[in-house]
N, C-alpha and C positions, 0 to 999 in steps of 0.2 A: 561598563563595556569599553574595551579598548578599540582604537581605530586601526591597530595593526592587524595584519593577516595572522590568524592563529597558527601556531607552530605545527598543528596536526596536518595542515595543508602541505602536500608534497611539493618539492621544488620543481618537479617535472611531472607530466601526466603519467599516472600509474597504468599498469596493464589492465585491460578490461576483460570480462568473461569472454571466452572464445566465441560463443554464439552471438553475443552483441557485436563483437568485432567483425564477424563474418557478415552479418546483415548490414553493418555500417559500410563495409567495403562494397557490398552489392548496391547500396544506395549512394555510393560515392561520398560518404560522409567522412571527413578527415578529423583528426584529433583537434582538440581546441587550440586555437592560436594563443599567443602569449597574453593578449588582452582578455580573451574569454576565460582563460584559465585563472588569471588573476581575479577576475570578477567572481568566479565561484569561491575563491578564497575569501574575498571581502564579504560575501554574503553569509559566510559562517558566523558573522557577528550580527546578522540582521534577523529580527523576529517578525512578529505580526502586530504592528502598532495598534490597529483598530481593536483587536481582541485583547491585546495586552493592557491597553488603557481601560477597557471595560472590566477586566479581571482585577486590576489594581483597585478600582472603585468597589467592585463586589466584595473583595477581601476587607476593605476598609469598613463597609457597612454591614458585612456578614453574608457570606456566600449562601448559607442555608436559608437566609431570609429572602434573598433575591432569586434563588434558583427556581422556585415555583413560577415566578413571573416570567423568567427566561423560558421555561418549558411551555408555558401557555402561549407565549409569542411564537415558539417553534411550531406548536400544534395548530394555532388558529390565526396568528398574526398579531403584531404589536397593537393594532387598532382594538383588539379585544381585551387588552390588559388595562384594567381600570387604574387610573392614577399612575400610569407607567412613569418611572423616573426618566429624566431627560437623557441620562447616560444610556439607558436601555433603548430609548427611542432613537438615539443617534446611531447605535450599532445596527438596529434592525432596519432603519431607513436605508442603509447601504445594502445589506444582504437581501432584503425584500425587493430592492430595485434591480431586478434581473437585467443584466447587460443586454443592450440591443442586439449584440452579435449572437446571442443564444438562439439556436435553431432546435425547436422541440421535436420536429420530425427526425432530425439527425440523432437526437438523444434516444428516441424510440428505436431507430435503426441500430444504433450501437448496442442498446440493451438486448435486442433480439439476437444480434450476432454474438455477443459475449455469453448470453445464456445458452446459445446453441452449442457452444464449446463444452457445455455440461461440466462434469466433475473434472475432466482433464484440465480445464482452465484453472480450477482451484488447486489441482496437483502441481501445476507449473508455478503458481503463485507461492505455494508452500515450499516445494523441493528445489526451486531455482531462485526465485526472487528473495524469499525470506532466508533460506539457508545461505545462498550466495551473498546476501546482504550483510551477513555477519563478518565479512571481510572489511566492512566499513567500521573500523575500530573506533573512530571518533564518535559515531552514533551509538555504539555499544556502551560507551561510558554513561550516557543518559539512561539507557535501559537498565543497566545494573544498579543505578541509584534509585530506581522507581519500582523495585521488587520483581524484576524479570525472572530471576532464578527462583525466588520463593514461590511465585505464582505459577511458573511453568510455561514452557513454550507451547504446549498443546492448547491450553485455554487461550493464550495470547493469539495464536493463529485462528482459533475458532471465533474470537471477537473480530479479528480483521476480516475473516470470511463473511461474517454477518454484515459488517459494514459494506463490503463489496457487493453482496447479494442485494442489500437495500438500494444501493446506488444504481444497479442495473435492472432492478425490478420494474415492471410496467408502471409508469407514472411516478417512479421513485424520485426523480429530480424535478417534478412539478413543485411549485411553491407549497410548502408544508407536507410534501411527500416523504416517504420513509427514508430515501437516500439523502434528501435535503436535511431532514432532522438529524440523522445519524452523523452526517458530515459536520454539521455545526456543533454537535455534542463533542465530536472528536477534536474540533478546533478549540473548544473551551478547555478540554482536558489538556491539550498541548500547551495552552497558555499557562494553566495552573502548574504544569510540570516545569515549564521554563522558569517561572517565578520561584518555584521551590528549589530546583536543582542549582540554579545560579547562585542562590544564597548559601549553599552548603560550604562548609569550611574547606572541604577537600576538592572543590571544583576550581580548576585552574582556567580562567577565561583566556589567558594568554596562550595556553596550549590548545584548549578545546573550542574556544569561541562561545557562542550562545547555545544552550540546549535547544534542540528542535528548531534549528535555524532555517533560513530560506533554501540553502543548498541541500540540506538534509530532507526538507519537505518536498522539494522538487524531485529528488531522487526517489523518494518513497512513493510519490503519486504515479510516476511513470513505471516504477517497479511493480506497483500493485495492479495497474489498469492496462498498461501498454505491453509490458513484458510477457504476460500470459498470451496475448494475441500474437506477439512476435514469436514466442516459443512454440505456439501451436503450429506454426508452419513446419517446425522440425518434426512434428509427429503427425503430419497429414491433415491438420485442421486449417482449411483455407477459407478466406472470406473474399468478397468482391472489393475492388478498389473503393467503391462508395462506402462500403462498410468499414474499411480501415480508416477512411477519412472521418467517418462518424465516430469511431472509437477515439480518435485524437480529439475530436470536438467535445465528446463527453469528458475526456480527461481534462481538457482546458476548463470546462465549467466547474467540475468538481474541485479542481485546483484553486479556482477563483473563490469558491465557497470556503475552501480550507484556509484561505488567507495567504496564498502564494502570490508573489508579485507577478504582474503581467509579463515581465521580461523572462520569467522562467516557466511560462505556460506555452505549450505547443499550439500552433495554428494549423498544422497538417500532420499527416502520419510521418512523413520524413523528418519533420521538426521534432516529433515525439521520440523517434529513434535517435536523433542527434542529441536530444536532452538526456536520454538514457545513457548514451555513449559518453557524453561529456561529464555528467555527474559521476559516473563510474570511474572515469579517469581521475576525477578530483577527490574521490572518497575511498577507493578500494585499496586501503592500506591495512593489512591484517596485523594483529598482534595476539597476545595470549587470550584476550577476551573473545577472539573469534572462535577458538576451540571451546572455551568455557560456555558459550551460548549455543554453538552448533551441535555439539555432541549429544545433548539430551534429546534433540529432535530425531536422531537416528533410532532411539528406542521408544519414542512416544507411541508408535503403532502397537507396541506390546501391551498398552493399557486401553486400547480402543474397545468399543462395545459392539459385539456381533451377536445376533440372536441364535446362530447355530455354528457349530464347529469353531468356537471362538479361539482356542489355542492355535489351531492350524492357520486360521485366517489372519490372526495377529502376526504370525511369523511370515506369512506370504506378504502381508502389507508392509512389513519392515523391509523386506527385500525389494518389493515393488517401488517404494519411495526412494530407497537408496539407488535403485537402478535409474530413476529419473534424474536424480542429482548428478550421478556419474555421467549420464548421456550428455547433459547440457553443460555442466561445469568442468568436466574433465578430471582426470585422476590427480593432476597437480593441485587443483583447488581443493579436492576432497582431502588430500594429504594436509594441506595448509589448515583446513578446518577441523582436522583431527577425526575425520570420518573414514570408514572402511573404504579401501581402494580396490578390493577384489570382487566387487559386485558387478556382474555383467549387466549391460543396459538392456535387459530383456523386455521390460514393459513398453518402452517407446517403440521397439522393433515390432512387437506384437500389434500395437495399436495403429501403426502407420497405415496398413492396408484397410483396416476397419474405418479409420477416420477419413481416408480418401473417398471411400464409398459414401460415407455419411455426408461429407462435404458436397459431393456431386448431387445427392438426393435433396439437399437443401435448396438447390436451384430450381426444383420443380415447383409448380404453383402450390402455395401453402406450405412448402417444405420447411422454410425458415421458422415459421410459427410453430409447426409440429415439433421440430427439433428443439426449439427454445423451451417449449412446455416440458419435454422429456428432460432437458438439461436442468431446469429448475427443480424437478422432482429428485433428480440424482444429487444435486447440490444439497438439498435438504436432508436426504438420507445420509450423506457424508458428514454433515454437521452433527447429526444424531449419533453417528458412529464415534466421532471425536469426543463429544460431550453429551452425556445422557440428558442433562438439564439444559434448558435454554440459556444462552450466554448473555451477559450484560456488557455492552460496549464500555470499556474503561475500567472494568473490574480488576484487570491484572496490574494496574498501578495502585500503589497504596494511597494515592491521592484521590481515588474514586470517592472516598467518604467525604472529602472536602467539596466535591462537585455535586454531592447529593442534595 
């Protein structure tokens, strides 16, 4: 690994998505200064030392031999693993040592708020965060080397959705909860990918840095968990100030579990938006891979599973999701991504009044809990529409077998 800033890092901050820029102005968040911008470039060479050291050892002794012990520690704790190797004990001593700053009441508040956004939150994650994220061409290089095109964007997003649903589920971030387990499994896969891709003959570290580095991971965590809450404001989904603070807190803890350095974790919602803005400015440099990965997502809805009127509903879904991307990303970005630019932003305009009423009803006694319960059901229905069979986190990388 080189100490130089990889050449993929732009010389000056790149243009960020219009929606992110608008909210940044509202919160008086400025572009990264020279020192901040340079730091994002340096972090392109930084991985996850704790997990990377564990994976180096696992590979040396045999991943398939150690993985059952890793899984048992995830499910029940390292204390329940008989004769646990010291390397495994060292890793779990850290991740089971929940930081003193973690507020479980805030995590519960965040989960309820994010679930109350229902399927619209997942739509924004798909049509804005994921699609728009393909302008991050440096990160695309890793995706293409781990089977992204072969496995398909539909299954990949279904996996990401399942991880997010686990994270915001009731008790999901308790020690050994569903979100805790899923996040640490993703962290393991990230490290396996880093190790594999950086060793490829065609990987240019001077150009790309380290695969799945600290800057990429920071951008991904806020894109997955903060951007949907931020984008929700654009379609009438409002939360209270305490709920936005809780969403930032949840993002901080999930990022910590994922192996992201403290310096790239938000401590409040304004900081989360700042991180989204700054990482976008450091990474949003599109190239040919942007179209290569974004275009298939436009037609993914034509393969979805509906119990009735399937052909018509597939066509409507295609238009619906393109309309969301158009509304938030703008026609310029759609053109850059090779996506249709003639779709009217009809779905957000239809949902704004509906969501405004729903947001108001959540303020009534018990309203948030009822809304969250409906949201969870809607999310599960959407997962079954995308993928008829349950998804396995990590299956869309051909390294999944190495992690088995």
